[in-house]
N, C-alpha and C positions, 0 to 999 in steps of 0.2 A: 100542583103537578103530580102529587103522589099517585102512584099506580102500582098494581100488582103485575103489570106486564111491561115489556120494553116499549119505548116510544115507537110510533108508527114509522118513523124515518130510519129505524135500525133494521136493515135487511140482514137478519141473523145469518142466513146461509151464505150470503156474499161476504160478510165480515169473517166468518170462520174459514171460508175458502181463501180469502186474501191473507189471513194470518198463517194458514197452512202453507201457502205457496210462497209468500214474500216475507212473512214475519211481522207485517204491519197492515193496518187497515185505517181508512179515513171515513168518517161519517159527517157529511155536510148537513147543516140545519138539524143538529142532533136533538134539539128540543124546540118547543114553541118559543118564538122570540120573546114572548112575555116573560118566560122563565129566565132567559139569558139576561134580560134587563133587570129582573129582580135580584138575581144572584150577583150581578155586576154592582148594583146599588148596595147590597149587603157588604160586598168587598170594599167599596169606597167608604162606607161608614166606619170601617175599622182600620183605615190606612195608618193611623198613628200607632197601631199595635204591631206593625210589620217590623221584622228584624233582619239583619244581614244573614243571608243563607250561609251554611257551613259545609265543609267537606269532612265527613266523619266527625272528628272531635274538635274542629276548629274552623275559622273563617280564612279562606285563601283567596284573596281578591284577584290574583292573576289567573285563576281557574274559573271562578264565577263571581258575579257582582250583583246578582238579583237580591230581592228582599222577599221574605215569605211570612205567612201566618198560618199555623197549623189549624185545621178545621176540627171543631169539636161541637158539643151540644149547644154552645152559645151561638152557633151559626146555622140555624135550622134550614135556611134555604139551600145553602151549600150541602147540607147533609142529605138533601133529596138526591143530589147527584151521586153521592156515595151509596145511597140505597139502590139506585139504578145500577151502578157498577157491581154491587153485591149480587143483585139478581142476574146480571150478565155473567158473573163469574161461575154461576151454576152451569150455564151452557158451555162455558169453556172447560169446566171440569168434566162434563159429560162427553165432550168431543175429544179432548186431548189428555184427560186424566192428569191434570196439573196439580191437584191437591190444594187449590186456593182456599184459604180459610178466612181471610180478612182483607179489608180495604183501608188504607190510610191516605190522607190527602192534605195538601196545603194550598192556599192562595199563593200565587207568585206574581210579583210586580217587577218588570224590567223598565227602568227609566232610561232617559236619553244616554246612549253610550254603554249601556250594560249588556252583558252577554253571559254565556255558559260554554266554556271550552269543551273540546271533544272528550267524551267519556262514555262509560257504560254505567247503567244504574245497578247492575249486578255483575261486576267484573269477576270472571273465573268462579262463578257460583259462590261468592264470599258472603252473600246475605240471602234472604228469602224472598226478594222481589222477583216475581215471575213475569208479570205484565205491567207495563207502564202506560199511562194515559195522560194526555194534555187536552184540556177543554178551554177554548178561547172565549173571553168574556167581553172584550172591548166592543163598542158599537160599530166601529168601522176600521178598515185597514187598507192601506195602499202599499203596493209592492215595493216602492222606493223608501218605505219606512223601515225596511229591514226586519229584524226579529224573526226570520224564518227558522224553522226546524230543519237542520241538515241531517239526514238519516241514511245509514248504510243498511240495506235489507239483508236478509239471510243468505242471499245469493251474491253478496258483496257488490251490489249495484247501489250507487248513491242517488238520493232523491232530495229535492228542495221542497218543503211543504210551507206554503204561506199560512200565517196565523189568521185565517179568515174568521170573522165573528161567527160564533155558534158552531164552530167546527170542532170535532173530537177526533184526536189521533190516538190510535191504540197500537202498541208495538211490544215486542219481546224485550225484556229488561236487559238482556245481554247484548243488544245491538249497539254499535257505536253511533253516537249522535251528538249534536251540539246546537246551541241557540246562537245565531249570528247577531252581531251588534244591532241593537234596536235604536232607531232614530225618533221614536215616539213611545209614549208610555204604553206598555204591553201588559195586559192582565189575563191571567189564566188560573185554572185549577189543575195542579199536577197531582195525580193519584197513582198508587201502586196496588196491584192485586198480589197478595202475599200468601205464603204458606204458614205464617205465624211467626212468633218471636220477634216483635217489633224492634227495629233499629231506627231511631230517630236521628236524622242528619239534616 
C-alpha cells in the first residue's frame, strides 16, 4: 500500500472543511480492503502481546477497560497507516498551522463488555496531542454490537459514529468523546498527531 500520496478515497478539501467547521471528519473505505484485511491479520497475530490500557500512570478499570499494543517497527503493515497519517499531517500544518511533528499509535481491542468512559485526549492542553484518529479493522460490524464512538463536536453537538470496517475518524484531541460498551470484539488503530515530546499512556 505504500504511496507518496494520500489514498484516493481521502477528499482532502472536504476533510479540512469538516475539521474546520465541526472539529471532526469521517473517511469511509479509507484504504483498499486488502490493506484492512492485512493490518487486521497483523493485529490478530500479536493478540497475546496486548496489555490493559492505562490512564496516565496507571490502569483504572472504571474509566477504560480496553487492551492495547503500541505500534513500532515490528508491525510493518500498521506502520504504513502511520506513514499515511504523517503525510496527512503536512496538509493539516499547512491549513491550520498546528505544528504537528510526529504520529504515535497503538492497536486497541475492546472485548465483550469493554468501554472507554467520557474523556478528552488532551484535556486543558495538558499534553501535545493535537489530532486524534481511530481506524476500524474488524471485517464486519452491526449497529446492535455497540462499540460506537460518541463524540461532541466543536459546536457542542453530539454525534454517534458506528465503528464501520475500514472507516477512519479524525477529530480534535480536546473534544469530549467516549467508546460505548462493546458487545463484540472491536479492533482498531488509535493514533495521535502530536507536536512532540511523547507521553505514553
